N, C-alpha and C positions, 0 to 999 in steps of 0.2 A: 770523457765520461768514464767512470770506473766500472769495473765488472759488476759490482753490487748495484749500481744505478741502472745499468743496462738490464740486469736480471729483473729488478723491480719494475722497470719500464715495460719489459716484455710481458711480465705477469699482469701488469695493469691493463695492457692492451687485450690480453686474453680474457680478463674479467669483464672489460668493457664490451668485448665481442659477445660474451655469453649474455650479458645484460641486454644488449641491443637485440640479439636473437630472441630472447625471452619476450621482450617488449613487442617485437614484431608478431610473434605467434599469439600472444595474448590479445593484441589488437585485432588480429584476424578472427579469433574465436569470440571475443566480447563485442560483437557488433551492437550498435545502439538499439536497433530494432529488436534484437534478441533479448537484450538486457531489459528493455521496456516491457516486452511480453512476459518475461520471467517475473518482473516486479508485480505486474498486474495479477498474474496467477498466484504468486506467493502471498499477496495481500488478500486475495479473494478466498482462498481455501479455508483459513480458520473461521472466517465469518460465515461462509456457506455451511460448514460443518455445524456450527453453533445454531444457525438458523433452521437447518433441517430437523434438529432435535426438538424444536419448539412446536412443530406442527403435527396435528393428528389427521388432518384431512384438508381439503381445500378451504382456506380461510378459517380454519378451526384450530385454535391453539389447544395443546394438550394441557392437562391439569398441572403438570409439573412446572411449566413455564410461568403460569400465573402464580403458583405457590412460591416460586423463587423470588419473584418481584414483590410478593406480599410479605413473606416471612423471612427470607434469607438475605436478599440484597438490601444494603443500606447505603445511603449517600454520605460519604465521609467528608464533611465540611467542618470548619471550626465550630466548636460547641456541640458537635454531633457525635455519632452518626444518627442520621435521620432516615425514616422510612421513605420509600418512593411515593410521591403523590400519584394517585390514580394508577395503581400497579397493573390493573388489567389493560389499561390503555398503553402504558409503557411496554408491557409484554407484547402486545399486538404490534405496536409500531416497531419495536426492535426486531421482532420476528419477520415482519415485512421487509425492513431495511436489510437484514442479514441474508435475505434471499435475493432481493432486487439488486442491491449494489454490487455484490459479487458477480452476478450474471452480466450486468452492464460492464464491469471491469474486464471480464474475460472476453466478451465480445468486442470491447473497445468502442462502446457506444455511450456517449455522454460520460466519457472516461474521467474528465476532471471533476465533474459534478459528483460522480460516484466515489471518487477518491476523497473528496472533501466530506461527503456524507459519512464515509467510514472513519475519517479523521475525527469528526464530531462524535461519532459513536465511541471511538477509542478514548476520547476525553471523558465521556460519561462512565465508561468502563473503568478508567483510572480512578475516578471519584468513588466508584463502587468497590473496587479491589485495589487499594493503594499499594499493596505489596507486590503487585504484578508489573511494576513500572519498567523492568528491563524488556519484557515482551511488548508492552504498550508503547514504549519508546521506539522499538523496531517498527511496529505497525505505523506509528505516526510518521516516522522517517520515510517509509515506503509510500505512504499516502502523499506526503509533500513532494517526493521525487516524481511521482506520477503526475501530480498537479503542475509541477514546474516544467517538466520536460515533455509532457503529453503522452499519448498512448503508443506512439511509434507507427511504423509502416504497416504492421500486421494488425489493423483495426478498422472497424467500420467508420470511425471518425476520420481517419486518414483517407479512406475511399470517398466519403462524402465531401471532404475538403477538395479532393482532386476533381470531383464532378461539379462543384459549385462554381459560380462566376467568381472571377478574381476579387471583385469588390466585397464579396461576402466572406472571404477566407479569414480576414482579420478586420472585423468591423470596428474594433477599438484598439488602441495602443496605450500602454502606460508610458508616459514620458518621464524620463529620468533626468 
């Protein structure tokens, strides 16, 4: 082996050592339960903040929420944009969903259901605000990740699964 080859080989080992050490520390920090909790909170926050702004009191929408669905928001479909059908109903349902689903996500209760609910809301938001697709794509990816990998250990769903009889933990399986 030449001196150059030995020098490159020793530098390669040094780089590989740094990469291995970095991977080790990242794996120690990025625990699945922590990442799942972080995803749930990150998806919940923007919807919660939007939902809070729609309410004036208990089950009473503020005027701005209804006005937005009546006059501002349009569904962008081919041949459109079209106004929302029943804007007061849509305002109420979106306000309820933007409060309920984030709470469920943060608690980890009915987590997959809540994630898919927020995914469907994201689809409607994308039809309403088509230029916001980079943010909407991020929300959709977070919702699908939560639905695919579940809420993690720090959740009520996980606690309930631990307390339930073994037969009820996975009542159905998708066969591939």
